BAROLO-294713 format. One record per atom (N, C-alpha, C): x, y, z; residue in three letters. Coordinates in pm, whole numbers, plus 50000, padded with zeros to 5 digits. Each point is the difference from the previous one (the first is absolute). Example, Ala and Ser with C-alpha at 12.3 -4.5 7.8 and 13.67 -1.06 7.14 Angstrom:
! BAROLO-294713
513194943150780ALA/499115011950000ALA/500905012050000ALA/499655010549928SER/500825011950006SER/499235010950073SER/
This chain:
! BAROLO-294713
217677170383054MET/499015010250030MET/499665007049872MET/498875006949995ALA/499545007049880ALA/499735014150035ALA/500045008249891LEU/499665013850019LEU/498955004149894LEU/499445011450019SER/499085005249900SER/500675012449944SER/499795002849869LEU/500605011649942LEU/499395012850063LEU/498814999550046SER/499385012350061SER/500805003950125SER/500654990350071GLU/500835003750116GLU/501145009349960GLU/500504998349877LEU/501155008649959LEU/499595013949965LEU/498735002349974THR/499595013249948THR/499975010950109THR/500184995850131LYS/500045010650105LYS/501305007050003LYS/501014994449927TYR/501285006349993TYR/500065008849869TYR/500675011250011LYS/500015009349888LYS/501355000349929LYS/501094998550074ASN/501354999849938ASN/500424985649987ASN/499804994349884ILE/500194985749982ILE/501064997649887ILE/500884990450026VAL/500944995349901VAL/499844985249982VAL/499844995549875ILE/499914985949964ILE/501394996149948ILE/500474989150055GLN/501394995749960GLN/499994985349958GLN/500624996949884CYS/500214986049963CYS/501504996550015CYS/500354987649986HIS/501354996050024HIS/500985005549891HIS/501284999950033ASP/500995004449911ASP/499954991349872ASP/500455004649890ASN/499904992749871ASN/498564994749981ASN/499005008349993PRO/498614995349994PRO/499684991549881PRO/499134990650017ASP/499474991949891ASP/498565004349967ASP/499414993549905ALA/498685003749956ALA/498934999850116ALA/500104989550083ASP/499054998850110ASP/500095011650098ASP/501225004450033ALA/500235010450087ALA/499455013249942ALA/500315002349869LEU/499495012349939LEU/498525000049993LEU/499384989149964ALA/498574999149994ALA/499335002550138ALA/500534994350097SER/499415001550134SER/500055014250052SER/501205006349984GLY/500075013850041GLY/499165009149920GLY/499974997549868PHE/499205008349911PHE/498504999550036PHE/499484988250023ALA/498564998550028ALA/499715006050142ALA/500884998450092LEU/499755005750131LEU/500035015449994LEU/500915005249927LYS/500085014949985LYS/498745005049929LYS/499494992849901TRP/498795003249926TRP/498845001050102TRP/499924989950089PHE/498874999150098PHE/500075012850086PHE/501205003150055LEU/500135011050089LEU/499695013649932LEU/500475001249875GLN/499685012149922GLN/498495001849985GLN/499304989049977ASN/498525000149985ASN/499335004250134ASN/500714998050109ARG/499455003950130ARG/500535014150041ARG/500615006449904GLY/500475014050030GLY/501385001250071GLY/500754989449999ILE/501334999750065ILE/501084998349893ILE/500925009549996SER/501115000149904SER/501144993550057SER/500224987149969ALA/501134992450049ALA/501134999549906ALA/501214998450052ARG/501164997749913ARG/500264985049994ARG/500474995349880PHE/500384986449973PHE/501464999949971PHE/500814992350077ILE/501435000249991ILE/500604986950004ILE/501354999649965TYR/500834987950026TYR/501445005550014TYR/500824992450070GLY/501365004150027GLY/500984990149941GLY/501224999150056GLY/501004991149944GLY/501065006849921GLY/500724993149926LYS/501155005849916LYS/499625001149852LYS/498894994549960PHE/499695000049859PHE/498595005349968PHE/499935008749903ALA/498675004249947ALA/499544989149905ALA/498704999849980ILE/499404989849906ILE/500515001849861ILE/500614989649938LYS/500455000649863LYS/499434988549918LYS/499574989150069LYS/499494988449921LYS/498895004349906LYS/500104995249880ALA/499145005449888ALA/498544998650030ALA/499524988350047ASN/498604998450021ASN/499455008650116ASN/500855002250105LEU/499585008450110LEU/499955014449963LEU/501005004649921ALA/500005013649952ALA/498825002949914ALA/499564990249912LEU/498885000849917LEU/498675000350092LEU/500004991350092MET/498844999450098MET/499765013550068MET/501105006450048LYS/499895012950060LYS/499445010549898LYS/500545000049880GLU/499685009949900GLU/498564998449952GLU/499634987949962VAL/498704997549937VAL/498895001250104VAL/500204995150119LEU/498925000850099LEU/500045012150086LEU/500925008249988GLY/500115012850077GLY/500314997550139GLY/500944990750028ILE/500394997550146ILE/501035009950036ILE/499615008850093ASP/500875011050050ASP/500744995150122ASP/501124993149981VAL/500774995450108VAL/501415006749998VAL/500425004050117GLU/501275007550007GLU/501134991750054GLU/501155001349944PHE/501244994150050PHE/500625009850092PHE/500154996950131VAL/500525009950096VAL/501084993950082VAL/500855009150044LYS/501124996050090LYS/499695003750150LYS/499195010650014LYS/499585004250130LYS/498685007049993LYS/499335001150117LEU/498755007550010LEU/500295012950074LEU/499585011749944ASP/500275012750063ASP/499235002150132ASP/498884993850006GLU/499165000850122GLU/499504986050036GLU/499814998050128ILE/499554986950057ILE/498474999249979ILE/499564990549924PRO/498544998949972PRO/499244995350131PRO/498755004250002GLU/499134995250105GLU/499794984649991GLU/499914994749879LEU/499784985949982LEU/500854995649880LEU/500754989050016LEU/500704993949892LEU/499454986149980LEU/499544996849885ILE/499444986849968ILE/500914992549903ILE/500524989050045THR/500804991749906THR/499054989449934THR/500144999049871VAL/499244990749915VAL/500934989749937VAL/499614987749998ASP/500764988849943ASP/501344998550071ASP/500095004250123CYS/501214998450078CYS/499635003950141CYS/500934997150089CYS/499855003350147CYS/501015010150049CYS/499555009750064TYR/500925009750059TYR/501094994050080TYR/501265004549977GLY/501124994450070GLY/500754988649938GLY/499394994449888GLU/500644988649931GLU/501225005549923GLU/500874990949960SER/501315004549945SER/499855005849857SER/498884997149933ASN/499785005149865ASN/499115012250004ASN/499865006750114VAL/499155011750012VAL/500755011250059VAL/500315010649930THR/500675011850060THR/499205004550116THR/500705002950111LYS/499295004350122LYS/499845015350002LYS/498775004050003PHE/499635013850019PHE/499185001850130PHE/500325010450076ASP/499305002350124ASP/498545004749973ASP/499144996450089ALA/498585004149993ALA/499384999750137ALA/499005008250023ASP/499295000350130ASP/499334986450025ASP/499394994349892LYS/499334987150010LYS/500264992249875LYS/500064986750018ILE/500244991049887ILE/498814990349980ILE/499694997449873ALA/499054990049958ALA/500674990749900ALA/499564987749999VAL/500564989949911VAL/498894992549925VAL/500124999549865ILE/499134991349918ILE/500924991949919ILE/499934986350022ASP/501044991649938ASP/499464985449987ASP/500574992749900HIS/499624986149982HIS/501204990850021HIS/501125005650050HIS/501154991250032HIS/499944996150147HIS/500734989050036ARG/500044995650137ARG/500795009350082ARG/499465003950114VAL/500645008850093VAL/500324992350128VAL/501295000650042PHE/500404991950113PHE/500045007650135PHE/500125013549992GLY/499965008350123GLY/498605005550021GLY/499955009850089SER/498765005950029SER/499625010249882SER/498705003049994VAL/499515009249903VAL/499245010950073VAL/499895012249937PRO/499295010750068PRO/498514996150017PRO/499385008450079GLU/498564998050026GLU/499205001249871GLU/500395010349920LEU/499335001849866LEU/500684991249895LEU/499594987849993SER/500654990449911SER/499024990549940SER/500284995549879ASP/499244989749937ASP/501004991749920ASP/500384988450063VAL/501004991349931VAL/499334986649972VAL/499944996249875ARG/499354987549960ARG/500944991849910ARG/500794991950069SER/501104993249931SER/499514988749910SER/498734997050007ASN/499484989549912ASN/499415006149870ASN/500105012449980TYR/499505006749881TYR/501205000249900TYR/499615000049869GLY/501044999249894GLY/500615013949974GLY/499295010250040SER/500565014049976SER/499415010150101SER/500785010550013CYS/499495011150082CYS/498885007549933CYS/500034999149864SER/498895006249918SER/498684994250045SER/499974986650028THR/498714993850041THR/499535005550135THR/500925002450092ILE/499615005450128ILE/499395013749984ILE/500675008549920ILE/499515013049977ILE/498634999749930ILE/499834991049912TYR/498714997849930TYR/498874996450096TYR/500284991050096GLU/498994996050097GLU/499705010950100GLU/501015008450034LEU/499765011350088LEU/499145010249934LEU/500215001949869LEU/499185009649925LEU/498574994949992LEU/499804986849972VAL/498674994349995VAL/499265002650130VAL/500684998450109LYS/499355001350136LYS/499555015050018LYS/500715009149930GLU/499595013950011GLU/498945003449898GLU/499544990349922GLY/498985002449900GLY/500535006149875GLY/501304999149975VAL/500675006249889VAL/500134989949886VAL/499615003749878ASP/500094992249883ASP/501265003849924ASP/501014990749994ILE/501225003949932ILE/499855002149853ILE/498884994649942ASN/499755001049856ASN/499525014449960ASN/499745008450099THR/499685013849965THR/501225007649949THR/501184994150021ASP/501245005949944ASP/500764988649933ASP/500045000249868SER/500624989249924SER/501524999050039SER/500665010850027ASN/501414999250032ASN/500254992750132ASN/499105001950097VAL/500124993750128VAL/499754985049987VAL/498934996749927ALA/499654985649974ALA/501144993549929ALA/500615006549901THR/501104994049917THR/501234998250087THR/500295009750085ALA/501194998950084ALA/499834988550098ALA/498904998650064LEU/499814989350101LEU/500014986449927LEU/499444999149886TYR/499994987449924TYR/501454996049964TYR/500745009849953TYR/501464997749956TYR/500814996650124TYR/499765006550111GLY/500744996750126GLY/499774986250041GLY/498774995349997LEU/499694986050034LEU/500674990649899LEU/499875003549872MET/500524991149893MET/501504997350014MET/500715010750027THR/501464999050002THR/500464992850130THR/499275002350107ASP/500454993050128ASP/499554985250006ASP/499234996349911THR/499514985649998THR/500464992449880THR/501065004849936GLY/500484992949881GLY/498994998449892GLY/499435011949957ASN/498924999449902ASN/498824991550040ASN/499685000450130PHE/498874992950064PHE/500264985050013PHE/501194995049970SER/500324986050019SER/500104995750151SER/500165010250085GLU/500174996750144GLU/498835007050078GLU/498885000149942ILE/498785005850063ILE/499184989550065ILE/499755001450132PHE/499304989450075PHE/498875006250083PHE/500195011450053HIS/499005005650093HIS/498805005649926HIS/498774997250048PRO/498825005349933PRO/499955014649979PRO/500655007750091ALA/500025014349990ALA/500825004449875ALA/501124993049977ASP/500805002749881ASP/499204997249872ASP/499264989150003LYS/499164996549884LYS/498915011049982LYS/499495005250108ASP/498945010249987ASP/500555012249929ASP/501245004850040LEU/500645011549934LEU/500244996849854LEU/500554988649973ARG/500324995949860ARG/498705000249920ARG/498904995450052ASP/498824998849914ASP/499155013150001ASP/500135008350100PHE/499135011550009PHE/500565012549936PHE/501355001150002ALA/500615012149952ALA/499735002749851ALA/499505011149968ALA/499705004149861ALA/501265007149947ALA/501014992349975PHE/501335005749959PHE/500005003649857PHE/500925008549965ASN/500275003849862ASN/500924989649936ASN/499474991449915SER/500784988749946SER/501215005149917SER/499855011049933ALA/501075005049919ALA/501175004450088ALA/499725005950112ASP/501085003650097ASP/500694987550055ASP/499254989850037ILE/500624988250055ILE/500884992949892ILE/499534999649878ILE/500814994149895ILE/501305007949981ILE/499835013450003LEU/501205008649990LEU/501004997750109LEU/499534998850128PHE/500904998350115PHE/500634985749991PHE/499194990349968LYS/500534986049987LYS/501124998749897LYS/499875007449894ASN/500984999349889ASN/501075011050011ASN/500105006250113SER/501025010150027SER/500834996950122SER/500074987650027ASN/500694995750124ASN/501475003550004ASN/500575000249875LEU/501455003249989LEU/500205010649891LEU/500885008850023SER/500465008949893SER/501004992549917SER/500355005849882ARG/500984993649918ARG/501394998550080ARG/500295010650070GLU/501244999850078GLU/499924988850102GLU/498904999250069GLU/499864989850107GLU/499994986249942GLU/499394998249879LEU/500044987349935LEU/501444995649970LEU/500805009549955GLY/501374997149975GLY/500764996550128GLY/499635007050110ILE/500684996650126ILE/499614985950049ILE/498664996849985ALA/499554986850039ALA/500624988849912ALA/500065003049872GLY/500524990149909GLY/501504997350027GLY/500815010750018ASP/501394998650029ASP/500224993050130ASP/499175003250099ALA/500174993550132ALA/499704984949991ALA/498914996749933LEU/499584985749988LEU/501094992349922LEU/500595006049903ASN/501024993649919ASN/501254996550081ASN/500175007450109ASN/501234998150087ASN/499654993650131ASN/498914993450009ALA/499594994050127ALA/501014988350040ALA/500174999350129LYS/500884989450058LYS/499034990250070LYS/500354986749986TYR/499104989750056TYR/500804991450100TYR/499344996450107ASN/500624990650096ASN/499054987650007ASN/500474989049940ASP/499174988349986ASP/499824992850134ASP/501025001050086GLU/499864993550135GLU/498865005150079GLU/499985013850012TYR/498955006250083TYR/498785005249913TYR/500114997549868ARG/498885004249912ARG/499655014850010ARG/501005008849989TYR/499725014250001TYR/500695006449881TYR/499455011349965GLY/500555008649892GLY/500485013550056GLY/501025006049941LEU/500525012350049LEU/500305009249877LEU/499525011750006ILE/500145009449885ILE/500445013850049ILE/500935005649928GLU/500255014350016GLU/499355007849888GLU/499275010450031ALA/499375008249900ALA/500595014050003ALA/499955006749886ALA/500455013249997ALA/499075009450089ALA/500525011350043PRO/499175009150084PRO/498675002549928PRO/498924999050080CYS/498655001349943CYS/499055002450117CYS/498745002549961ASP/498905001250095ASP/500004986850084ASP/499925000850133PRO/499984987550078PRO/498924990449965PRO/498855005349950ASN/498924990649960ASN/500434991549886ASN/500935003749917ILE/500524992149891ILE/500724987650049ILE/500685001750112LEU/500684988450060LEU/498954989150033LEU/498815004250046GLY/498964990450024GLY/499474992949875GLY/499955008149894VAL/499514994749870VAL/501044989449953VAL/501325002850006ILE/501024990749963ILE/499984987750089ILE/499765002150127SER/499924988350093SER/498874990949966SER/498895005749969ASP/498774992149966ASP/500294991649866ASP/500715006449912MET/500354992949872MET/500994987750038MET/500975002950081LEU/501074989850029LEU/499354988650075LEU/499015002950085LEU/499364989550085LEU/499224990149913LEU/499675004049881GLU/499254991449910GLU/500844988549938GLU/501295001050018VAL/500894989349954VAL/499824987650076VAL/499874988149944ASN/499554988350069ASN/501004994550102ASN/501275004449988THR/501004995250096THR/500315010150109THR/499205010750008ILE/500195010450094ILE/498895000650104ILE/500334999250127ASP/499005001050107ASP/500115013250074ASP/501205006449996THR/500265012650068THR/500875008249908THR/499785013050007CYS/500915008849921CYS/500205013250069CYS/501155006249966VAL/500375013050052VAL/500475008049876VAL/499395012249984VAL/500435008749895VAL/500425013350070VAL/501175004949967TYR/500495011950064TYR/500555010449898TYR/500075012550050SER/500505011049917SER/500935008650089SER/501185003349945ILE/500945007950076ILE/499805014449968ILE/499715008250102LEU/499745014049992LEU/501115007950069LEU/500065013049981PRO/501045007850060PRO/500084999150150PRO/498884998250068PHE/499895000150145PHE/499704986450064PHE/499884989849917GLY/499774986750057GLY/499484990749895GLY/499674988050050VAL/499534989349907VAL/498534997050026VAL/499165001749905LYS/498574997150015LYS/499844985349948LYS/499194992050069PHE/499784986549950PHE/498564994950022PHE/499624990349916SER/498664994050002SER/500194985750020SER/499074993450078VAL/500104985750031VAL/498654993549967VAL/500024988549944ARG/498814992449971ARG/500224985450038ARG/498954993750051SER/499984985550031SER/498714993549966SER/500024987949956CYS/498814992549967CYS/499894986850072CYS/500844998750105VAL/499974987850080VAL/499805003650151VAL/499414990950074ARG/499685003050145ARG/501295000350083ARG/501064993949949GLU/501214998850080GLU/500795013450004GLU/499645009649917VAL/500685012950001VAL/498975010950004VAL/499985008150105LYS/499195011950005LYS/500845011549945LYS/499485006149895ALA/500675010849932ALA/500425011150099ALA/499065003750091GLY/500285010650092GLY/501144996150094GLY/500114987950040GLU/501024995750090GLU/501345000349928GLU/500054995049880LEU/501285000049922LEU/500465014449975LEU/499105008949972ALA/500345014049979ALA/500605006050124ALA/499404996950118GLY/500515005050125GLY/501394994550031GLY/500214987049963TYR/501314993150022TYR/501105006649915TYR/499675002949872ILE/501005006649915ILE/500365013850054ILE/499035007550045ALA/500295013450041ALA/500315001950149ALA/500104989150071GLU/500205001150149GLU/501185009050037GLU/499775010050079SER/500965010350049SER/500625008249895SER/499504998749878LEU/500615007849882LEU/498915008149932LEU/498855001150050GLY/498965007349931GLY/498624995450054GLY/499164995849912GLY/498704995350045GLY/499394990649892GLY/499174990250045GLY/499454991249907GLY/498764993450064GLY/499014997249917GLY/498834993050053GLY/498914999449897GLY/498884994750035GLY/498904998849906GLY/499064988750041GLY/499634992349906HIS/499004989950027HIS/500594985649968HIS/499124990250001ILE/500444986449980ILE/500644997949864ILE/499375005349895PHE/500444997749866PHE/500705011849931PHE/499775012050047LYS/500595011649938LYS/500595009150109LYS/501225005049975ALA/500665008750096ALA/501085008349931ALA/500575009050074GLY/501095008249948GLY/500865005250109GLY/501055007449967GLY/500915004950100GLY/500965010049945GLY/500885004850087PHE/500965010049965PHE/501224998050079PHE/501195000749935LEU/501284999450061LEU/500625014249990LEU/500295005850116ASN/500495013550010ASN/501515000049968ASN/500415008749911LYS/501385000649953LYS/500935002950115LYS/499645009850087GLU/500845003750109GLU/500184988250101GLU/498924992750024LEU/500074988650094LEU/500824988449937LEU/499874998249872LEU/500794989249933LEU/501495003350012LEU/500365012449975GLU/501425003650009GLU/500534999350144GLU/499165003850095GLN/500404998450141GLN/500224985550034GLN/499284990949936ALA/500154985950029ALA/501184993949919ALA/500725008049925GLY/501154995349927GLY/499634994549864GLY/498845002649950ILE/499594995249870ILE/500185011549894ILE/500914998349911LYS/500315010349904LYS/498775002049910LYS/499755012949974TYR/498845003149917TYR/500354999449851TYR/500344988349960LYS/500374997249866LYS/499104989049944LYS/499685000149875ARG/499044991049943ARG/500284985150029ARG/501214995849971HIS/500294985550023HIS/500024996650150HIS/500435009250082LYS/499954997050145LYS/498534999350056LYS/499165008549945LEU/498634999650048LEU/499334987049952LEU/500314995349874ALA/499504987649949ALA/500444988350086ALA/501335000750037GLU/500514989350086GLU/499295000050141GLU/499775011550053PHE/499385001250128PHE/498584994849998PHE/499175004349904ILE/498614995549993ILE/499954985149974ILE/500864994649919THR/500014985849969THR/500374992850130THR/501015005250071TYR/500404993450127TYR/498894999850101TYR/499215010950013LYS/498925000650095LYS/498884990349963LYS/499714998549873ILE/498904991049958ILE/500454985650024ILE/501214996749963ASN/500504986350017ASN/500064996450148ASN/500445009650083ARG/500064997650145ARG/498594998350060ARG/499095007649948TYR/498574998350049TYR/499514985549978TYR/500264994949877PHE/499504986249977PHE/500844989650075PHE/501305002050003ALA/500864989750059ALA/499774999250155ALA/499705011250058GLU/499865000350151GLU/498594996850042GLU/499124998349911SER/498584998350034SER/499574985149997SER/499874994250120GLU/499474986150007GLU/498515001249998GLU/499334990749932ILE/498544999749994ILE/499504987750068ILE/499015002050088ILE/499384988750073ILE/498485000249977ILE/499494988649961TYR/498584998849981TYR/499454991750114TYR/499295006450090ALA/499464992650121ALA/499034989249948ALA/500034988750059GLY/499214988449954GLY/500844990349918GLY/501065005349934GLU/500904992349924GLU/501414998850065GLU/500215009150094HIS/501365001250063HIS/500114991050115HIS/501124993350018ALA/500334992150111ALA/501205005350071ALA/499885007850106GLU/501065005750073GLU/500644990050092GLU/501345000250013ASP/500694991150086ASP/499935005950143ASP/499144995250084LEU/499835005550135LEU/501174998250090LEU/500884990649968SER/501204997950077SER/500915011749995SER/499865008249894GLU/500865011549980GLU/499385013050061GLU/498804998150067MET/499285011250053MET/499834999150149MET/499955011650068ALA/499755000250145ALA/498485000550028ALA/499664995050117HIS/498594999150042HIS/499665012150082HIS/498945007049964PHE/499565012350070PHE/498544999050035PHE/499615007250110VAL/498595000650032VAL/499705015850024VAL/498735002949985LYS/499575013750013LYS/500135005550148LYS/500395012050011LYS/499995006350135LYS/498525003050028LYS/499614999450124GLU/498605002050044GLU/499785015350005GLU/499745005749885ILE/499805014549993ILE/498705002749931ILE/499345011250033PRO/498685002949936PRO/500145004849855PRO/499114995549915VAL/499925004149865VAL/498565001549963VAL/499665004349877GLY/498635001749960GLY/499584989349899GLY/498704998549992PHE/499474990849895PHE/498635005449951PHE/499694996349876VAL/498735004249937VAL/499424987349927VAL/498804996850023LYS/499334989449921LYS/499705005749862LYS/500394992149899ALA/499835005049864ALA/498535002449970ALA/499114992450057THR/498565002049974THR/499445012650065THR/500775006050089SER/499525012550063SER/500195012049910SER/500854998549893ILE/500265011749914ILE/499514997849856ILE/499574987749971SER/499464997249867SER/499204987750000SER/499144998349903ALA/499064988350000ALA/500744986749962ALA/499584989450055PRO/500594987249965PRO/499854997249849PRO/501044994149946GLY/499974997749856GLY/500725011049921GLY/500175012150057ARG/500715010149933ARG/501524998450018ARG/500785008249938ASN/501464999550014ASN/500465013950040ASN/500995000150086ILE/500615012850038ILE/501534999249979ILE/500575011549981THR/501495001249986THR/500485005750130THR/500824992950068VAL/500525004350126VAL/501375007149978VAL/500125012250040ARG/501175008149979ARG/501034997250105ARG/501024991649972THR/501034996750095THR/501265008749970THR/500924999950093LEU/501265007449980LEU/500754994449878LEU/499874986849978GLU/500774993249894GLU/499315000549867GLU/498755005149998GLY/499275000149873GLY/498544996350027GLY/499214999649893ASP/498594997550008ASP/499774984749990ASP/499054995250083VAL/499654985750008VAL/498524998549976VAL/499634992649897ASP/498564997849979ASP/499444989050087ASP/498925002850072VAL/499504990650098VAL/498474997749977VAL/499594987949997PRO/498554997549991PRO/499325002250131PRO/498805006650000VAL/499275002550125VAL/499194987450036VAL/500404994350108LYS/499324987850056LYS/499835001150154LYS/499124991950048ASP/499795000450149ASP/501264996050079ASP/500904992249940ASP/501164995250072ASP/501225007649965ASP/499895011949946VAL/501185008449964VAL/500115012150094VAL/501155001950060TYR/500275011050088TYR/501195008249941TYR/500065012250039ILE/501125008649963ILE/500655004950128ILE/501264996850015ILE/500795003850118ILE/500695013749976ILE/499915008250102ILE/500705012849996ILE/501154998950107ILE/501254999549954GLY/501154996650082GLY/500525011550078GLY/501204997450058VAL/500615008950099VAL/500425013649939VAL/500265000149872ASP/500385012749930ASP/498915005249907ASP/498784993650011GLY/498935004349914GLY/499954992149875GLY/500904990249986GLU/500024991249877GLU/498764991050002GLU/499504996349887ILE/498854991749999ILE/500174988049910ILE/499324989550033TYR/500084987549924TYR/498874990950028TYR/499544992349902PRO/498844991350021PRO/500414986550072PRO/498994994250067ILE/500194987350061ILE/498634992950010ILE/500024987049994ASN/498674992750010ASN/499714997850148ASN/498704996450027LYS/499514999450138LYS/500754988850080LYS/500324988949932THR/500684989050069THR/501315004750059THR/500735007049913LYS/501355005250039LYS/499905011550100LYS/498895008049983PHE/499775011050092PHE/499734994050143PHE/499154989950011ASP/499684994750128ASP/501214993750067ASP/500934994449916ALA/501224993450050ALA/501015010350044ALA/499965011849941SER/501135009550026SER/499585012250082SER/498745002550021TYR/499585011950072TYR/498804997150090TYR/499855008550102LYS/498844999250082LYS/499375013950009LYS/498675000549985VAL/499295012949994VAL/500085006950135VAL/500185013050000SER/500135008250122SER/498845009950010SER/499565003150121ASP/498935010050022ASP/500565014049996ASP/501275001249999ALA/500635013850005ALA/499745007049868ALA/499825012850000PRO/499825007549874PRO/501294999449917PRO/499794999949871TYR/501164999349914TYR/500605014349977TYR/501325000850013VAL/500705012849980VAL/500984998149879VAL/499805007249893PHE/500824998149881PHE/501335005850020PHE/501084993149976PRO/501365005050025PRO/500725006149879PRO/499404998949885GLY/500725004449876GLY/499765014449964GLY/500635004049886GLU/499945014049955GLU/498805001749909GLU/499804990349907TYR/498925000949904TYR/498924990050035TYR/498735004350010PRO/498934991050025PRO/499934989649886PRO/499894987050035PRO/499964989849898PRO/498654999749927PRO/500004995449878ALA/498815000249918ALA/500004987849911ALA/498754996649958ALA/499784990249894ALA/499225006249888ALA/500014994049885VAL/499225005049885VAL/499074989649954VAL/498725003149984ASP/499034990949943ASP/500334998849849ASP/500314987649953VAL/500424998449865VAL/498925003649897VAL/498724997650037LYS/498905002349907LYS/499695014849988LYS/499895006650114THR/499535013750002THR/501165010450002THR/501214995650037GLY/501125008850013GLY/499985008650124GLY/499034997350095GLU/499855007450122GLU/501194997350087GLU/500615010650059ARG/501014998350092ARG/499454999850144ARG/500284989650073ILE/499394997550130ILE/501025000550112ILE/499805009850084GLU/500875001450120GLU/499764988450096GLU/501024993550047LEU/499844988150088LEU/499835003450148LEU/500525011350041LEU/500045002750145LEU/498605000850062LEU/498985005349934PRO/498665000050062PRO/499494985850032PRO/500514989849937PHE/499504986350015PHE/501004991350081PHE/501075006050052ALA/501094992050064ALA/499674997450147ALA/500344988150044SER/499984996150136SER/501404995950041SER/500174997950133SER/501314996950053SER/500134985150027SER/501184994449978CYS/500254986150035CYS/501504999450046CYS/500284988650065ILE/501354997850055ILE/500654988349922ILE/501195003049948ALA/500794989349937ALA/500314989350104ALA/499764987349967SER/500244989050091SER/501324993049967SER/500744996550105ALA/501284993149983ALA/499704985050009ALA/498774996350012LYS/499684985950022LYS/499864991749872LYS/499925007349883ASP/499864992549879ASP/501444995149960ASP/500044992849888GLY/501294994649956GLY/500995009549954GLY/499575012349979GLY/500955010449959GLY/500424998549855GLY/501185005149974ILE/500544999049861ILE/501444995550005ILE/500454995949886TYR/501464998149975TYR/500375011949906TYR/501195005750029ALA/500425011749923ALA/501525000649989ALA/500405006849891ARG/501475002849979ARG/500155013749944ARG/501125006050033VAL/500275013249944VAL/500484999349852VAL/499475008949916LEU/500354999749860LEU/501295007649979LEU/500814994549907ASP/501265006649965ASP/499905004549853ASP/498864998949940HIS/499765003549859HIS/498555003549982HIS/499625005249884ARG/498595003349977ARG/499194987249972ARG/498854999250054VAL/499154988549981VAL/498555005249972VAL/499394994849895LYS/498615002549965LYS/499184988250037LYS/498965001650087VAL/499204989650043VAL/498545002049949VAL/499554990349919PHE/498574999649961PHE/499254991950108PHE/499265006750080THR/499384993950115THR/498764991649960THR/499514992050096LYS/498824991649983LYS/498815009449984LYS/500005011950055TRP/498855009649993TRP/499885005349862TRP/501185003149942ASP/499925007349869ASP/501104995049910ASP/499714989549923PRO/501034993749917PRO/500385007949880PRO/499315011549978ASP/500315008349880ASP/500885011550029ASP/500265003550129LYS/500865010850030LYS/500984995450109LYS/501235005450000TYR/501014995950093TYR/500225010350107TYR/500464995250113TYR/500535007850109TYR/501515000749980TYR/500605011550017LEU/501465000649984LEU/500685000550133LEU/501044991350021GLY/500845000750118GLY/501375004149955GLY/500665008350079VAL/501355004849971VAL/500884995150108VAL/501315001049976PRO/500964995750106PRO/499715006150138PRO/499954991850101GLY/499645004450136GLY/498564996350033GLY/499144998749905ASP/498664995150025ASP/500004984950029ASP/498824994850038TYR/499944985650038TYR/499084992749902TYR/500424987849959LEU/499134990649933LEU/499404991150104LEU/498664999050006ALA/499374993050111ALA/499104989149942ALA/499904988950077VAL/499144988849965VAL/499194996450127VAL/498694999649992ARG/499214995850116ARG/500374986250040ARG/500164997850131ALA/500374986450051ALA/498834990549977ALA/498745004649990ASP/498894990449982ASP/499624999149853ASP/500755006749909ASP/499634999249857ASP/501285003649925ASP/500824990349957ASN/501225003649938ASN/499835004949856ASN/498805001049952LYS/499755005949864LYS/499615015050019LYS/499815004550122ASP/499715014450025ASP/501295007650018ASP/500505005149890VAL/501305006649997VAL/499735015149980VAL/500715008450071TYR/499795014449982TYR/501255008050048TYR/499965012949980ILE/501095008850040ILE/499565007950120ILE/500945002450095ILE/499825008950115ILE/501075010149998ILE/499685012649999ALA/501005010750000ALA/500834999550129ALA/501265003249989LYS/500904998150116LYS/499595008250121LYS/499535012049982ASP/499615008350116ASP/498754994050065ASP/499054995049922ILE/498784994250056ILE/500334986950068ILE/500914992549937PHE/500314986950058PHE/500525001350142PHE/500895009250030GLY/500585001650133GLY/498965004450104GLY/498975007649955LYS/499005003750096LYS/498914989250023LYS/499904990949910THR/498934990350005THR/500404985950045THR/501194996449973TYR/500444985250028TYR/501214999250097TYR/500034989550071GLU/501124996750080GLU/500354985049982GLU/501214996450019GLU/500444986449973GLU/499334990650099GLU/499584988349951TYR/499394989850081TYR/501034993950095TYR/499554998350126LYS/500934994350098LYS/499324988450070LYS/
């Protein structure tokens, strides 16, 4: 869904918030949004929370040179009428939660849960700065009337796209080409990425890197520093030709902050971060970049001594266990032994379905937001999207749909908590599926599936999306369609029990 900036101007008590440990894109987005509101006569606050104030040299310079008035706060003395999160989504683990009467979200990261009514999330954009730029253009605002705003948005896009090396969307190219930025400021920021102290920290850390050749990962402990420096060190380490994944961590008085990077499809950085921090703090992020935190108190409660060598042992153990316990299956190449699996058929229960062509034009591509992750699906006449018993969604072709379901005249009733959605890959539009959903009955007359319970972690690259995997954990099921032994996928244990029964 999209919003207009004019919608925000009816609120008078507004707080703009970016994620904890803000980067250049977050600062630029909040700065430009605050500038717009001020020009409309609204005095908004721009804040961020977390445990660390900005210290990274280029960000401190960016604030000073461009006049970015952003506040580091622990609490808000009064509840704002509207809180707008930029470059992040309200409620995520990297965003300090502040109460507000109403929430709005402007973000370019993928969001798996629901979003407020006032939201503009475009996950196919390279930066949040680009979204803000487009929203300003729609209001008839020229960013080049303020050189500082133009420079901030340009720098935000530049840093979030690897100096424009990862720029693909036309809107990102528009901002890159249109912004009348101050080149002297950009050169200053680019050449101030590290302070002398931070350079020493990075150099010492890289000199003491540990390498695991079997799993092709690197591990580094860095001295206490701005969390953004951990990401800089991670990026450097990942450029080593024998490293596919890396973790860089720093031991602080209250916990361990860490950064994760991956450059291979077999490891999602956000998933690895979550695995390391499971029940001991928090971790997450995106496919290639992520971070996390291990809480000192929780570590000690788990019997892990808060000593340098013990923490190194624990983190190494978790990474090795992650790789050792993760089986990888590539559908289409995998030959499962069906004799080791039980035969199941679907229970005759109502579910929903949506024809892909009813939500987007043929030839386009959509990203289907499933519980297990995002799946990219081509829009064709023979592609359907099933909405299951718990609101889970997954694609299926017409041949398999006709064999497994029968259309019902009954109105469809959604059973889940969050309305399912798809995203148009080209436009970034978030499309709610429920307005297009019809009801169908799962049929027990097809060949069903063969399945077995997992006793370890399994990553399945499905036929639908060979570039991203579905994760199965112990207790979930590995399933193979009886009529297509190359169609391998994961079914969550709770959903499996509601959906399937053993063939008799």
